[in-house]
PyMOL commands that place a pseudoatom at each C-alpha (Angstrom):
pseudoatom trace, name=CA, resn=UNK, resi=1, chain=A, elem=C, hetatm=0, pos=[-22.344, 6.549, -19.624]
pseudoatom trace, name=CA, resn=UNK, resi=2, chain=A, elem=C, hetatm=0, pos=[-21.310, 8.181, -16.211]
pseudoatom trace, name=CA, resn=UNK, resi=3, chain=A, elem=C, hetatm=0, pos=[-19.860, 6.758, -13.204]
pseudoatom trace, name=CA, resn=UNK, resi=4, chain=A, elem=C, hetatm=0, pos=[-20.208, 8.897, -9.653]
pseudoatom trace, name=CA, resn=UNK, resi=5, chain=A, elem=C, hetatm=0, pos=[-17.066, 7.513, -7.389]
pseudoatom trace, name=CA, resn=UNK, resi=6, chain=A, elem=C, hetatm=0, pos=[-17.594, 8.217, -3.408]
pseudoatom trace, name=CA, resn=UNK, resi=7, chain=A, elem=C, hetatm=0, pos=[-14.200, 7.574, -1.890]
pseudoatom trace, name=CA, resn=UNK, resi=8, chain=A, elem=C, hetatm=0, pos=[-14.249, 7.635, 2.275]
pseudoatom trace, name=CA, resn=UNK, resi=9, chain=A, elem=C, hetatm=0, pos=[-11.244, 7.904, 4.154]
pseudoatom trace, name=CA, resn=UNK, resi=10, chain=A, elem=C, hetatm=0, pos=[-10.384, 6.329, 7.054]
pseudoatom trace, name=CA, resn=UNK, resi=11, chain=A, elem=C, hetatm=0, pos=[-13.161, 6.678, 9.593]
pseudoatom trace, name=CA, resn=UNK, resi=12, chain=A, elem=C, hetatm=0, pos=[-12.244, 7.699, 13.395]
pseudoatom trace, name=CA, resn=UNK, resi=13, chain=A, elem=C, hetatm=0, pos=[-14.354, 4.336, 14.355]
pseudoatom trace, name=CA, resn=UNK, resi=14, chain=A, elem=C, hetatm=0, pos=[-14.147, 1.624, 11.978]
pseudoatom trace, name=CA, resn=UNK, resi=15, chain=A, elem=C, hetatm=0, pos=[-16.663, -0.529, 13.612]
pseudoatom trace, name=CA, resn=UNK, resi=16, chain=A, elem=C, hetatm=0, pos=[-19.255, 2.162, 14.210]
pseudoatom trace, name=CA, resn=UNK, resi=17, chain=A, elem=C, hetatm=0, pos=[-18.812, 2.885, 10.747]
pseudoatom trace, name=CA, resn=UNK, resi=18, chain=A, elem=C, hetatm=0, pos=[-19.253, -0.321, 9.489]
pseudoatom trace, name=CA, resn=UNK, resi=19, chain=A, elem=C, hetatm=0, pos=[-22.377, -0.665, 11.826]
pseudoatom trace, name=CA, resn=UNK, resi=20, chain=A, elem=C, hetatm=0, pos=[-23.978, 2.715, 10.474]
pseudoatom trace, name=CA, resn=UNK, resi=21, chain=A, elem=C, hetatm=0, pos=[-22.726, 2.273, 6.575]
pseudoatom trace, name=CA, resn=UNK, resi=22, chain=A, elem=C, hetatm=0, pos=[-24.919, -1.145, 6.455]
pseudoatom trace, name=CA, resn=UNK, resi=23, chain=A, elem=C, hetatm=0, pos=[-28.018, -0.501, 8.686]
pseudoatom trace, name=CA, resn=UNK, resi=24, chain=A, elem=C, hetatm=0, pos=[-28.615, 2.801, 8.228]
pseudoatom trace, name=CA, resn=UNK, resi=25, chain=A, elem=C, hetatm=0, pos=[-26.590, 4.822, 5.116]
pseudoatom trace, name=CA, resn=UNK, resi=26, chain=A, elem=C, hetatm=0, pos=[-26.893, 1.950, 2.217]
pseudoatom trace, name=CA, resn=UNK, resi=27, chain=A, elem=C, hetatm=0, pos=[-30.768, 1.505, 2.824]
pseudoatom trace, name=CA, resn=UNK, resi=28, chain=A, elem=C, hetatm=0, pos=[-31.032, 5.029, 2.196]
pseudoatom trace, name=CA, resn=UNK, resi=29, chain=A, elem=C, hetatm=0, pos=[-28.933, 4.812, -0.714]
pseudoatom trace, name=CA, resn=UNK, resi=30, chain=A, elem=C, hetatm=0, pos=[-31.134, 1.748, -2.329]
pseudoatom trace, name=CA, resn=UNK, resi=31, chain=A, elem=C, hetatm=0, pos=[-34.100, 4.073, -2.048]
pseudoatom trace, name=CA, resn=UNK, resi=32, chain=A, elem=C, hetatm=0, pos=[-32.852, 6.516, -4.920]
pseudoatom trace, name=CA, resn=UNK, resi=33, chain=A, elem=C, hetatm=0, pos=[-35.118, 6.446, -7.471]
pseudoatom trace, name=CA, resn=UNK, resi=34, chain=A, elem=C, hetatm=0, pos=[-33.371, 5.324, -10.935]
pseudoatom trace, name=CA, resn=UNK, resi=35, chain=A, elem=C, hetatm=0, pos=[-30.708, 3.796, -8.950]
pseudoatom trace, name=CA, resn=UNK, resi=36, chain=A, elem=C, hetatm=0, pos=[-29.393, 1.310, -11.193]
pseudoatom trace, name=CA, resn=UNK, resi=37, chain=A, elem=C, hetatm=0, pos=[-25.805, -0.728, -11.125]
pseudoatom trace, name=CA, resn=UNK, resi=38, chain=A, elem=C, hetatm=0, pos=[-23.454, -0.017, -8.024]
pseudoatom trace, name=CA, resn=UNK, resi=39, chain=A, elem=C, hetatm=0, pos=[-20.550, -1.611, -5.916]
pseudoatom trace, name=CA, resn=UNK, resi=40, chain=A, elem=C, hetatm=0, pos=[-19.466, -1.136, -2.648]
pseudoatom trace, name=CA, resn=UNK, resi=41, chain=A, elem=C, hetatm=0, pos=[-15.887, -2.273, -1.711]
pseudoatom trace, name=CA, resn=UNK, resi=42, chain=A, elem=C, hetatm=0, pos=[-13.756, -1.983, 1.385]
pseudoatom trace, name=CA, resn=UNK, resi=43, chain=A, elem=C, hetatm=0, pos=[-9.718, -0.965, 0.800]
pseudoatom trace, name=CA, resn=UNK, resi=44, chain=A, elem=C, hetatm=0, pos=[-8.025, -3.829, 2.321]
pseudoatom trace, name=CA, resn=UNK, resi=45, chain=A, elem=C, hetatm=0, pos=[-4.402, -2.452, 1.187]
pseudoatom trace, name=CA, resn=UNK, resi=46, chain=A, elem=C, hetatm=0, pos=[-1.982, -1.224, -1.636]
pseudoatom trace, name=CA, resn=UNK, resi=47, chain=A, elem=C, hetatm=0, pos=[0.365, -2.737, -4.292]
pseudoatom trace, name=CA, resn=UNK, resi=48, chain=A, elem=C, hetatm=0, pos=[3.169, -1.455, -2.046]
pseudoatom trace, name=CA, resn=UNK, resi=49, chain=A, elem=C, hetatm=0, pos=[2.127, -2.372, 1.451]
pseudoatom trace, name=CA, resn=UNK, resi=50, chain=A, elem=C, hetatm=0, pos=[1.688, 1.038, 2.220]
pseudoatom trace, name=CA, resn=UNK, resi=51, chain=A, elem=C, hetatm=0, pos=[-1.383, 2.691, 3.685]
pseudoatom trace, name=CA, resn=UNK, resi=52, chain=A, elem=C, hetatm=0, pos=[-4.541, 3.207, 1.698]
pseudoatom trace, name=CA, resn=UNK, resi=53, chain=A, elem=C, hetatm=0, pos=[-5.559, 6.496, 0.845]
pseudoatom trace, name=CA, resn=UNK, resi=54, chain=A, elem=C, hetatm=0, pos=[-9.362, 5.514, 1.176]
pseudoatom trace, name=CA, resn=UNK, resi=55, chain=A, elem=C, hetatm=0, pos=[-11.340, 3.151, 3.666]
pseudoatom trace, name=CA, resn=UNK, resi=56, chain=A, elem=C, hetatm=0, pos=[-14.328, 2.129, 1.415]
pseudoatom trace, name=CA, resn=UNK, resi=57, chain=A, elem=C, hetatm=0, pos=[-15.100, 2.912, -2.487]
pseudoatom trace, name=CA, resn=UNK, resi=58, chain=A, elem=C, hetatm=0, pos=[-18.790, 3.320, -3.305]
pseudoatom trace, name=CA, resn=UNK, resi=59, chain=A, elem=C, hetatm=0, pos=[-19.689, 3.436, -7.179]
pseudoatom trace, name=CA, resn=UNK, resi=60, chain=A, elem=C, hetatm=0, pos=[-22.887, 3.770, -8.893]
pseudoatom trace, name=CA, resn=UNK, resi=61, chain=A, elem=C, hetatm=0, pos=[-23.150, 4.122, -12.871]
pseudoatom trace, name=CA, resn=UNK, resi=62, chain=A, elem=C, hetatm=0, pos=[-25.748, 6.382, -14.769]
pseudoatom trace, name=CA, resn=UNK, resi=63, chain=A, elem=C, hetatm=0, pos=[-26.689, 5.954, -18.265]
pseudoatom trace, name=CA, resn=UNK, resi=64, chain=A, elem=C, hetatm=0, pos=[-26.019, 10.062, -19.064]
pseudoatom trace, name=CA, resn=UNK, resi=65, chain=A, elem=C, hetatm=0, pos=[-26.090, 13.560, -17.430]
pseudoatom trace, name=CA, resn=UNK, resi=66, chain=A, elem=C, hetatm=0, pos=[-29.970, 13.539, -17.631]
pseudoatom trace, name=CA, resn=UNK, resi=67, chain=A, elem=C, hetatm=0, pos=[-30.221, 10.076, -15.695]
pseudoatom trace, name=CA, resn=UNK, resi=68, chain=A, elem=C, hetatm=0, pos=[-27.579, 11.126, -12.631]
pseudoatom trace, name=CA, resn=UNK, resi=69, chain=A, elem=C, hetatm=0, pos=[-29.375, 14.700, -12.387]
pseudoatom trace, name=CA, resn=UNK, resi=70, chain=A, elem=C, hetatm=0, pos=[-32.652, 13.013, -12.379]
pseudoatom trace, name=CA, resn=UNK, resi=71, chain=A, elem=C, hetatm=0, pos=[-31.707, 10.464, -9.784]
pseudoatom trace, name=CA, resn=UNK, resi=72, chain=A, elem=C, hetatm=0, pos=[-29.497, 12.937, -7.658]
pseudoatom trace, name=CA, resn=UNK, resi=73, chain=A, elem=C, hetatm=0, pos=[-32.093, 15.717, -7.934]
pseudoatom trace, name=CA, resn=UNK, resi=74, chain=A, elem=C, hetatm=0, pos=[-34.447, 13.621, -5.726]
pseudoatom trace, name=CA, resn=UNK, resi=75, chain=A, elem=C, hetatm=0, pos=[-35.729, 13.693, -2.152]
pseudoatom trace, name=CA, resn=UNK, resi=76, chain=A, elem=C, hetatm=0, pos=[-33.889, 10.387, -1.531]
pseudoatom trace, name=CA, resn=UNK, resi=77, chain=A, elem=C, hetatm=0, pos=[-30.426, 11.035, -2.858]
pseudoatom trace, name=CA, resn=UNK, resi=78, chain=A, elem=C, hetatm=0, pos=[-30.543, 14.169, -0.805]
pseudoatom trace, name=CA, resn=UNK, resi=79, chain=A, elem=C, hetatm=0, pos=[-31.080, 12.565, 2.422]
pseudoatom trace, name=CA, resn=UNK, resi=80, chain=A, elem=C, hetatm=0, pos=[-28.493, 10.081, 1.503]
pseudoatom trace, name=CA, resn=UNK, resi=81, chain=A, elem=C, hetatm=0, pos=[-25.842, 12.499, 0.502]
pseudoatom trace, name=CA, resn=UNK, resi=82, chain=A, elem=C, hetatm=0, pos=[-27.152, 14.745, 3.850]
pseudoatom trace, name=CA, resn=UNK, resi=83, chain=A, elem=C, hetatm=0, pos=[-26.330, 11.427, 5.741]
pseudoatom trace, name=CA, resn=UNK, resi=84, chain=A, elem=C, hetatm=0, pos=[-22.767, 11.515, 4.949]
pseudoatom trace, name=CA, resn=UNK, resi=85, chain=A, elem=C, hetatm=0, pos=[-22.073, 13.865, 8.158]
pseudoatom trace, name=CA, resn=UNK, resi=86, chain=A, elem=C, hetatm=0, pos=[-23.607, 11.266, 10.569]
pseudoatom trace, name=CA, resn=UNK, resi=87, chain=A, elem=C, hetatm=0, pos=[-21.328, 8.885, 10.108]
pseudoatom trace, name=CA, resn=UNK, resi=88, chain=A, elem=C, hetatm=0, pos=[-18.072, 9.605, 7.892]
pseudoatom trace, name=CA, resn=UNK, resi=89, chain=A, elem=C, hetatm=0, pos=[-15.987, 11.156, 10.264]
pseudoatom trace, name=CA, resn=UNK, resi=90, chain=A, elem=C, hetatm=0, pos=[-12.900, 10.556, 7.660]
pseudoatom trace, name=CA, resn=UNK, resi=91, chain=A, elem=C, hetatm=0, pos=[-14.271, 12.443, 5.075]
pseudoatom trace, name=CA, resn=UNK, resi=92, chain=A, elem=C, hetatm=0, pos=[-16.018, 11.765, 1.595]
pseudoatom trace, name=CA, resn=UNK, resi=93, chain=A, elem=C, hetatm=0, pos=[-14.578, 12.387, -1.779]
pseudoatom trace, name=CA, resn=UNK, resi=94, chain=A, elem=C, hetatm=0, pos=[-16.941, 12.533, -4.821]
pseudoatom trace, name=CA, resn=UNK, resi=95, chain=A, elem=C, hetatm=0, pos=[-16.185, 12.028, -8.411]
pseudoatom trace, name=CA, resn=UNK, resi=96, chain=A, elem=C, hetatm=0, pos=[-18.072, 12.047, -11.214]
pseudoatom trace, name=CA, resn=UNK, resi=97, chain=A, elem=C, hetatm=0, pos=[-16.504, 10.077, -14.396]
pseudoatom trace, name=CA, resn=UNK, resi=98, chain=A, elem=C, hetatm=0, pos=[-17.151, 9.370, -18.026]
pseudoatom trace, name=CA, resn=UNK, resi=99, chain=A, elem=C, hetatm=0, pos=[-17.205, 5.732, -18.733]
pseudoatom trace, name=CA, resn=UNK, resi=100, chain=A, elem=C, hetatm=0, pos=[-15.345, 5.038, -22.073]
for i in range(1, 100): cmd.bond("trace and resi %d" % i, "trace and resi %d" % (i + 1))
show_as sticks, trace
zoom trace
């Protein structure tokens, strides 16, 4: 199983980010064919009280590399990826992990 993680940096305008993320970006993500389990979370702190390195985390899981390639190779996935530039003013780091 593979997991793709998107780590969003702190946006310049958190309120605008949240509005766009909920009303525009997530509806695009939900259109990706073959998208199964996913989680989205807003970072609220760190164990030591320091400023968090990221603002939001989005994760979605794939059965295997082929599943991820099929889903992420669709026009719907391309639209969601291309949309990042419209609201992710703090940047977005994408990781792919093998789930043990």
